[in-house]
N, C-alpha and C positions, 0 to 999 in steps of 0.2 A: 747917240747911244752906241757903245761898242757892240758889234755883232755877237760876240761871245756871251753877252748878258741875256740874249733872247734864246730860248730853248723850246723844245717840244717835250711834252710829258709822255712817258713810256707806259703809263697805267691810266685806266679810267677810274673815276671815283663817282659812281652814280648818285650816291647820297648828297654829294656836293654839286651835282649837275655838270661834272667834268668828264670829258671823253679822252681816251688815249689819243695822242698827237695834238691835243690842244696846245696853243702857244702860251708861253709864260715868260716873265722877266725875272731873272735871278736877282735877289737882294743880298742880304747878309748870309754868311755861312757861320755855323756855330756847332758846338758839341751838344749832343742830346744825352743827358745823364742816363735815361732809361734804356738807351740803346748801347750801353757800354762805351760811352763817349764817342760814338761814331759821328762823323761829320755830316751834318744836314744843312739844308739851304732853305731860306725863306724865299718863296716865289709868289708872284702875282700873276694870276691867269687873266688874260685880256681877250677882248673881242676884236673883230677886224678893224675897228676904227681906233683901237688903242686904249679903250676904257677898261679898267680893272673890274672884274666881277667876282673874283675870289682870291683869298690869300691863304697860302698853305705853307707848312714846313715839311719838306720831303728829303729822303736820303738821296745821295748822288745817283744811285741806281735807278731812280724813277724819273730822270730827265736825260735828255740827250741834245747835243748841239744841232742846230739847224744846218741843213746841207743845201748847197746851191741847186741840186737837181730835184729837190722836193718842192711841191706846190701845196700851199695851205688850202683847205676846203672850208666851206661855210655850213653851219647848221644853226637852227634857231633855239635860243634858250627858252622861248615861249612855245608851248604846244599849240598847234592850230585848233581853232574851235571846231567841235564835232558837228 
């Protein structure tokens, strides 16, 4: 898979269980009529073993390319039992 298709999200979406800097794979790009035909992208958010756990449509401004000097961190989708 080309490196440019993997990105980090620049926003958190708590209602979807997504945090800022989560990794995603970019799918198709398309115009969103409600946004004045601004270009948006379909992305799949993935876990550390590459499984998709969310699919979203986001504007370009809410994703950024991965950089060699960055390290991904892990967090649990499931809250630990109290």
